[in-house]
C-alpha positions in Angstrom: -16.4 42.5 -18.8 -15.2 38.9 -19.1 -17.2 36.4 -17.2 -16.9 32.7 -16.3 -20.0 30.5 -16.0 -19.7 28.4 -12.9 -22.0 26.8 -10.3 -22.0 28.6 -7.0 -20.1 25.8 -5.4 -17.4 25.9 -8.1 -17.1 29.6 -7.7 -16.7 29.3 -4.0 -14.0 26.7 -4.2 -12.1 28.6 -6.9 -12.3 31.8 -5.0 -11.1 30.2 -1.8 -8.2 28.5 -3.5 -7.0 31.9 -4.9 -6.9 33.7 -1.5 -3.3 33.9 -0.2 -1.6 35.1 3.0 1.1 37.7 3.0 3.7 35.1 2.5 2.1 33.9 -0.7 0.7 30.7 0.7 -3.0 29.7 0.3 -4.7 31.1 3.4 -7.1 28.2 3.4 -4.9 25.1 3.2 -7.6 22.7 2.3 -11.1 21.5 3.2 -12.2 18.9 5.7 -15.4 17.2 4.5 -17.9 14.7 5.4 -20.4 14.6 2.6 -24.2 14.2 2.8 -27.2 15.2 0.8 -26.6 18.8 1.7 -23.2 19.2 0.1 -22.1 16.0 -1.8 -23.6 17.0 -5.2 -22.7 20.7 -5.2 -19.6 21.2 -3.1 -18.5 17.6 -3.5 -18.2 18.0 -7.3 -16.6 21.3 -7.0 -13.9 20.1 -4.5 -13.2 17.1 -6.7 -12.5 19.3 -9.7 -9.9 21.4 -7.7 -8.4 18.4 -5.7 -4.9 18.8 -7.2 -4.4 22.3 -5.9 -6.9 22.5 -3.1 -6.9 19.2 -1.1 -9.9 17.7 0.6 -9.5 15.6 3.7 -12.0 13.1 4.9 -12.8 12.9 8.6 -14.9 10.7 10.8 -16.7 13.3 12.9 -17.6 16.8 11.9 -16.6 18.3 15.3 -13.3 16.4 15.2 -12.6 17.7 11.6 -13.2 21.3 12.8 -11.0 20.8 15.9 -8.2 19.7 13.5 -8.7 22.8 11.4 -8.7 25.1 14.5 -5.5 23.5 15.9 -3.9 24.0 12.5 -4.7 27.7 12.6 -3.5 28.1 16.2 -0.2 26.4 15.4 0.4 28.7 12.5 -0.5 31.8 14.5 -3.6 32.5 12.4 -1.5 32.9 9.2 -3.4 30.0 7.6 -6.5 27.9 8.4 -8.8 25.4 6.9 -12.4 25.1 5.7 -14.8 22.5 7.0 -18.0 21.4 5.3 -20.9 19.1 6.3 -24.3 18.2 5.2 -27.4 19.9 6.8 -28.9 18.6 10.0 -26.7 16.7 12.5 -23.6 17.1 10.4 -23.9 20.9 10.7 -24.9 21.0 14.3 -22.0 18.7 15.2 -19.7 21.6 14.2 -21.4 24.2 16.4 -19.3 23.2 19.5 -16.1 23.6 17.4 -17.3 27.0 16.2 -17.8 28.1 19.8 -14.3 26.9 20.6 -12.9 29.0 17.7 -14.9 32.0 18.7 -13.7 32.0 22.3 -10.1 31.5 21.2 -10.2 34.1 18.4 -9.2 31.6 15.8 -10.1 31.7 12.1 -11.9 28.7 10.5 -14.3 28.6 7.6 -17.5 26.6 8.2 -19.5 25.7 5.1 -22.6 23.7 6.3 -25.1 22.6 3.7 -28.5 24.3 4.2 -32.1 23.8 3.1 -33.4 24.5 -0.4 -33.6 28.2 -1.0 -36.5 27.6 -3.5 -38.4 25.6 -0.8 -39.5 23.2 -3.5 -39.1 20.0 -1.4 -39.7 21.8 1.8 -39.3 20.2 4.4 -36.2 18.4 3.1 -34.6 15.5 5.0 -33.0 16.7 8.3 -34.6 20.2 8.0 -35.4 21.9 11.3 -38.7 23.8 10.9 -39.3 26.9 12.9 -43.1 27.2 13.3 -42.9 31.0 13.5 -40.1 31.9 11.1 -39.7 30.3 7.7 -36.2 31.7 7.2 -34.7 29.7 10.1 -32.7 26.5 9.7 -30.5 24.5 12.0 -27.6 26.6 10.8 -28.9 29.6 12.7 -27.2 27.9 15.7 -24.0 29.2 14.3 -24.9 32.8 14.6 -23.9 33.4 18.2 -20.6 31.5 17.7 -19.5 33.0 14.4 -17.7 36.3 13.9 -19.4 36.6 10.5 -22.5 34.6 9.4 -24.2 34.5 6.0 -26.7 32.3 4.3 -26.1 31.9 0.5 -29.5 31.9 -1.1 -28.4 33.3 -4.5 -25.3 32.4 -6.5 -24.3 36.1 -6.9 -24.2 36.6 -3.1 -20.8 35.1 -3.1 -19.5 38.3 -4.7 -20.0 40.1 -1.4 -20.1 37.2 1.1 -16.7 35.7 0.4 -14.6 38.9 0.6 -16.4 39.7 3.9 -15.5 36.2 5.2 -11.8 36.6 4.4 -11.7 40.1 5.7 -13.0 38.8 9.0 -10.7 35.8 9.3 -7.6 37.9 8.5 -8.5 40.9 10.7 -6.5 40.8 14.0 -9.4 42.3 16.0 -12.4 40.6 14.3 -10.6 37.3 13.8 -12.7 34.2 14.5 -14.9 31.6 12.8 -16.9 32.4 9.7 -20.0 30.5 8.7 -21.4 30.5 5.2 -24.5 28.4 5.3 -24.9 27.2 1.7 -28.3 26.3 0.4 -28.0 23.0 -1.4 -29.9 23.9 -4.5 -27.9 27.2 -4.8 -24.7 25.2 -4.7 -25.7 23.6 -8.0 -27.0 26.8 -9.7 -24.8 28.5 -12.4 -24.0 32.2 -12.7 -21.8 34.3 -14.9 -19.1 35.5 -12.5 -16.7 38.3 -13.3 -13.4 36.7 -14.2 -11.4 39.1 -12.1 -13.3 37.9 -9.0 -10.9 34.9 -9.1 -7.7 36.9 -9.5 -5.3 35.7 -6.7 -5.3 38.1 -3.8 -3.0 38.4 -0.8 -4.5 39.3 2.5 -2.1 41.2 4.7 -2.4 41.0 8.4 -3.1 44.5 9.8 -0.9 45.7 12.6 -2.8 48.7 14.2 -0.4 51.2 15.7 -1.4 52.5 19.2 -2.9 56.0 19.8 -0.1 58.3 21.0 -2.2 59.4 24.0 -2.8 55.8 25.0 0.9 55.1 24.7 1.8 58.1 26.9 -0.8 57.2 29.5 0.5 53.6 29.6 4.1 54.8 30.0 3.1 57.2 32.8 1.3 54.4 34.6 4.3 52.0 34.4 6.7 54.7 35.4 4.8 55.5 38.6 4.0 51.9 39.6 6.0 50.4 42.4 5.4 46.8 41.6 4.1 46.2 38.0 3.4 42.7 36.6 2.9 41.7 33.0 0.4 39.0 32.1 1.2 37.5 28.7 -1.8 36.2 26.8 -2.4 34.4 23.5 -2.3 37.7 21.7 1.5 37.8 22.2 1.9 34.7 20.1 -0.6 35.8 17.4 1.2 39.2 17.1 4.6 37.4 17.0 5.5 39.6 19.9 7.5 37.1 22.0 10.8 38.8 21.3 9.3 42.2 21.9 7.9 41.0 25.2 11.2 39.7 26.2 13.0 42.9 25.4 10.3 45.0 27.1 10.5 42.9 30.3 14.3 43.0 30.3 14.6 46.7 29.5 12.2 47.7 32.2 12.8 44.8 34.7 9.1 43.8 34.9 8.3 40.2 35.7 5.9 38.2 33.6 3.1 35.7 34.4 1.6 33.6 31.6 -1.9 32.5 30.8 -2.8 29.2 29.3 -2.8 30.8 25.8 0.3 32.9 26.5 2.4 30.1 28.0 5.8 29.7 26.2 5.9 33.4 25.3 9.1 33.4 27.4 11.3 30.4 28.1 10.5 28.8 31.5 13.9 29.5 32.8 14.0 33.2 31.9 14.7 35.1 35.2 11.7 37.4 34.7 9.2 34.6 33.8 7.5 33.8 37.1 5.4 31.1 35.5 1.7 30.5 35.2 -0.8 32.8 36.8 -4.2 32.4 38.5 -6.3 29.4 39.5 -3.7 27.1 37.9 -0.8 29.4 38.5 2.6 29.1 40.2 3.0 30.1 43.8 5.7 32.6 42.8 3.5 34.4 40.2 0.4 34.5 42.4 2.3 35.8 45.4 3.7 38.6 43.3 0.3 39.3 41.7 -1.3 39.7 45.1 0.9 42.8 45.8 1.2 44.2 42.3 -0.1 47.8 42.0 -0.2 47.7 38.2 -1.3 44.6 36.2 -0.3 44.9 32.5 -2.3 42.5 30.4 -0.8 42.0 26.9 -3.1 40.1 24.5 -5.2 38.6 27.3 -9.0 38.7 27.8 -8.7 38.3 31.6 -10.5 35.0 31.9 -11.5 34.0 35.4 -8.8 31.4 35.6 -6.3 34.1 34.9 -7.6 36.5 37.6 -8.6 33.9 40.2 -12.2 35.0 39.6 -10.9 38.5 40.3 -9.7 37.7 43.7 -6.0 37.5 42.9 -5.1 41.2 42.7 -5.2 42.5 46.3 -3.2 45.7 46.3 -5.6 48.4 47.5 -4.7 50.8 44.7 -4.2 48.2 41.9 -4.8 49.4 38.4 -5.2 47.4 35.2 -3.5 48.3 31.9 -4.7 46.3 28.9 -2.8 46.1 25.6 -5.0 44.4 23.1 -5.8 44.6 19.5 -9.5 44.1 20.3 -11.3 47.1 21.9 -13.8 44.7 23.5 -11.0 43.0 25.4 -8.9 46.1 26.1 -11.6 48.0 28.0 -12.6 45.1 30.4 -12.8 46.0 34.1 -12.4 49.7 33.2 -8.7 49.1 32.3 -6.4 51.8 31.0 -6.5 50.7 27.4 -4.0 50.5 24.6 -5.8 49.3 21.5 -3.1 48.1 19.2 -0.9 45.3 17.9 0.9 43.9 20.8 4.4 44.0 19.2 4.1 47.7 18.1 2.5 48.7 21.4 5.3 47.2 23.5 7.9 48.8 21.3 6.3 52.3 21.4 5.5 52.2 25.2 9.1 51.1 25.7 10.4 54.1 23.8 8.4 56.4 26.0 9.8 54.7 29.1 13.4 55.1 28.0 15.7 53.7 30.7 13.1 53.3 33.4 13.4 50.1 35.4 11.1 48.7 38.1 12.4 47.3 41.3 14.0 43.9 40.9 11.6 41.0 41.7 12.7 38.5 44.3 14.6 35.5 42.9 14.1 33.2 45.8 10.4 32.7 45.3 10.8 31.4 41.7 13.7 29.2 42.8 11.6 27.7 45.5 8.8 27.1 43.1 11.0 25.3 40.6 12.3 23.1 43.4 8.6 22.2 44.3 7.9 21.4 40.6 10.9 19.1 40.3 9.9 17.3 43.5 6.3 16.7 42.5 7.1 15.6 38.9 9.9 13.2 39.9 9.4 9.5 39.3 7.7 7.9 42.3 9.7 5.9 44.8 6.9 3.4 45.0 6.5 2.0 41.5 3.5 -0.1 42.6 1.3 2.9 43.5 -0.8 4.5 40.7 1.1 7.6 39.5 -0.2 11.1 39.7 -0.8 13.3 36.7 2.1 15.4 37.9 4.4 12.4 37.7 3.1 11.6 34.2 3.9 15.2 33.2 7.4 14.7 34.6 8.0 11.6 32.5 6.8 13.4 29.3 9.0 16.4 30.2 12.1 14.2 30.5 11.2 12.7 27.1 10.7 16.0 25.4 13.0 17.2 22.7 13.7 20.6 21.2 10.9 20.2 18.7 8.3 18.8 21.1 4.9 20.4 21.4 2.8 19.2 24.3 -1.0 19.8 23.9 -4.1 19.3 25.9 -7.6 20.7 26.4 -9.7 19.7 29.3 -9.8 17.9 32.6 -7.1 17.8 35.3 -4.2 17.8 33.0 -4.5 21.4 31.7 -4.1 22.9 35.2 -1.2 20.7 36.1 0.5 21.4 32.7 0.2 25.1 33.1 1.8 25.0 36.5 4.4 22.4 35.9 5.4 22.2 32.2 8.7 23.8 31.3 8.2 25.4 27.9 11.5 26.2 26.3 10.4 28.0 23.2 7.4 29.9 21.8 4.8 27.5 20.4 6.0 24.4 22.4 2.9 24.5 24.5 -0.5 24.2 22.8 -3.5 24.4 25.2 -7.2 24.9 24.3 -8.5 26.3 27.6 -10.6 29.1 26.4 -13.5 26.8 25.8 -11.9 23.8 27.7 -13.5 21.5 25.2 -13.3 17.7 25.9 -12.5 15.9 22.7 -10.3 18.5 21.2 -7.1 16.6 21.9 -6.9 13.7 19.4 -8.1 15.8 16.5 -6.1 18.8 17.6 -2.9 16.8 17.6 -3.6 15.8 14.0 -4.1 19.5 13.1 -0.8 20.5 14.7 1.1 17.9 12.8 -0.5 18.9 9.5 0.5 22.5 10.2 4.1 21.5 10.9 5.1 17.9 10.1 8.5 18.5 11.7 7.1 18.8 15.2 7.2 16.1 17.8 3.6 16.3 19.0 2.6 14.7 22.3 -1.1 14.8 23.2 -2.1 14.5 26.8 -5.7 13.2 27.2 -7.8 11.7 29.9 -9.9 8.6 29.5 -13.1 10.8 29.6 -12.0 13.0 26.8 -10.7 10.1 24.8 -14.1 8.3 25.0 -15.9 11.4 24.0 -14.2 12.0 20.7 -11.5 9.7 19.4 -12.5 9.1 15.8 -9.8 11.3 14.2 -7.2 8.8 15.5 -8.4 6.6 12.7 -8.1 9.5 10.4 -4.5 10.0 11.5 -3.7 6.3 10.9 -5.1 6.5 7.4 -3.2 9.7 6.6 0.0 8.3 8.0 0.3 11.2 10.5 2.7 10.3 13.4 2.2 11.7 16.8 2.0 10.4 20.4 -1.0 10.2 22.6 -0.5 9.7 26.4 -3.8 8.5 27.7 -4.1 8.8 31.5 -6.8 6.5 32.7 -8.3 7.6 36.1 -11.5 5.7 35.3 -13.9 8.6 34.8 -14.1 12.3 35.1 -11.5 12.7 37.8 -11.2 16.4 37.5 -14.8 17.1 38.1 -15.0 14.4 40.8 -12.4 16.4 42.7 -14.3 19.6 42.2 -17.4 17.9 43.4 -15.7 16.8 46.5 -14.1 20.2 47.1 -17.5 21.9 47.2 -18.8 19.4 49.7 -20.6 17.1 47.3 -20.7 13.4 47.5 -18.8 11.4 44.8 -21.6 11.0 42.3 -21.9 10.2 38.6 -18.3 11.2 37.7 -16.1 8.2 38.2 -17.2 5.0 36.5 -17.3 3.1 39.8 -19.7 5.7 41.2 -22.2 5.7 38.3 -25.3 3.6 38.2 -23.9 1.0 35.7 -25.2 -2.6 35.6 -21.8 -3.8 34.4 -18.5 -2.7 35.9 -16.4 -0.7 33.5 -13.5 -2.6 31.9 -12.4 -0.5 28.9 -9.3 -1.8 27.1 -8.0 1.4 25.6 -5.0 -0.3 24.1 -7.2 -2.7 22.2 -9.4 0.1 21.1 -6.6 2.2 19.7 -5.1 -0.8 18.0 -8.5 -1.6 16.4 -8.3 1.8 14.7 -4.8 1.0 13.4 -2.7 2.9 15.9 0.4 1.5 17.7 -0.6 1.1 21.3 0.7 -0.2 24.6 0.0 -0.1 28.3 2.6 1.3 30.7 2.4 -0.1 34.2 4.7 2.5 35.7 6.4 5.8 35.1 9.6 3.9 34.0 7.6 2.0 31.5 6.0 5.2 30.3 9.4 6.7 29.6 10.5 3.7 27.7 7.3 3.7 25.6 7.7 7.3 24.8 11.1 6.5 23.4 9.7 3.7 21.3 6.9 5.9 19.9 9.4 8.2 18.2 10.0 5.7 15.5 6.4 5.0 14.7 5.0 5.6 11.2 1.6 6.6 12.5 0.0 7.7 15.7 1.0 5.9 19.0 -1.1 5.6 22.1 0.4 4.9 25.5 -2.1 4.2 28.2 -1.2 4.6 31.9 -3.5 4.2 35.0 -3.4 7.2 37.3 -5.0 8.1 40.6 -8.3 10.0 40.4 -7.9 11.6 43.8 -6.2 14.8 44.8 -2.4 14.4 45.2 -0.2 16.9 46.9 -1.3 20.3 45.6 1.2 23.1 44.9 0.4 26.6 43.5 -3.0 27.4 42.4 -5.6 29.9 43.6 -9.3 30.1 44.5 -11.8 29.7 41.8 -15.4 30.9 42.1 -17.6 27.8 41.9 -21.0 28.6 43.6 -21.8 26.2 46.5 -25.5 25.5 47.4 -26.9 27.8 50.2 -29.1 24.9 51.4 -28.2 21.3 51.8 -28.8 18.3 54.0 -25.1 17.4 53.8 -22.9 18.9 56.5 -20.0 18.9 54.1 -21.9 21.2 51.7 -22.9 23.6 54.6 -19.3 23.9 55.6 -18.1 24.4 52.0 -20.8 27.1 51.6 -19.4 28.9 54.7 -15.9 28.8 53.2 -17.2 30.0 49.9 -18.9 33.0 51.3 -15.8 33.9 53.2 -13.8 33.8 49.9 -16.3 35.9 48.1 -16.1 38.6 50.8 -12.3 38.6 50.5 -12.5 39.4 46.8 -11.1 42.9 46.3 -12.5 43.5 42.8 -16.1 42.8 42.1 
């Protein structure tokens, strides 16, 4: 048997570079790296040697690098992803939040944190976390609950089994998610005689599981007997590339569709059967229809509480759930009638069983009324001197959007308003991280989207709170010459949570900058900050100025930041649904007592527990 003598780090990089997707592209498109004593000597040298065919990207924050990798994978529908490496200690634990984000969203990314010395010679090494009762534990064990596959490489030959398992996980439609290979730093530098054929290029084909015929028949029977079925399109529709199949299924059987945050853009916003977003941040048209639906058909959704209105949305006394999902764990939730299969194949095979069956036509007036409300609330304000609402900012961005525009966001007020109000014209034109709702995803995520598809017009919507939390990859985008637009809405604090605090009877406390115990009033110049990192930046004093700035940003050679002040207080609300946020049973504040009474009434109304 022919062998090649390599260090473990060299072997890992060479193997990774030779793993392809079914289209012949490298499945791992490159490696984000911040080097430290846990990875610079081993992995650093190995990455340098392969830099021509396997690029390494330098970031400024480990979590931000990982967010960019995750957004890259999401944009490309899990067909490709990136690796992320850090030193041991804080570099590694900085990535744990991003791993959790990838896990919740079922997105592949390869984490390679440096680890302690396997030989324990210098034990405890700098930054080592010592478990007083378990000598095998390191800080990287934090990755275990947020990884779909976890391994610690303590011998060079372990790569022969660990790496194929890692790729099998990342390319499996059901098990897909983050993989962590904690790499002991002394092992990275150790040499081993690896079989030469271990590095033979391999294509990983995405599996498309066909549905069980009994499950197909049961699903068809349930749809045929339903009086008012409703489809909920989740992110799995996009990952299965089932948007056309969903459109055909909905049209052939005349079943309306509601969209989750991850599923939004599966159908064009103006399709007659697309009622819009569903749930807590849903449209009035979708939620009204969902309340009376006797069959709720989830396609590629995990039925998160925002989708179901904390399970208070579906009010038909005989409502049933039908869940089409490639993951059995998600398919069986809430005792749903399950079809465990690829979404595209399942819709096609259920459709064949249904033949010419068509449900009763959904009312057209409710959607038309909803769109009229959307147009009204997103229109430019008559009073240009008043701080605009988030809705009016969305309207300005919508009017500036082009065919290739992707709007993206992650946390705060904006995700809810975008789900309700944004008119997504094509699949993939809406990129929202709301599975983990992670503040700080936005700036780095926009970079990842643009790396995945340089031809996209990427517009990042971010609040001042998220921007302050994690903005370092804006400097990375500047240095890489990556052009995208950031619309920064400054409501002077955590406006979303301030509104939630008020809605549950709480006093305004510790959320807005003016309500925090600061010795010096806040006066943050976001334009100057963005310019200091090299970005083009300007302040828009009105919606009209925002629209003009968006037009100017199109010609920028790097990232552009447009700052606009917005109101932190609740504007006119449209759509939406109750969300279960527990209110204290005991309080000295009358507002909390009243909010608790309202909360208890809502809980009692919930039909599904």
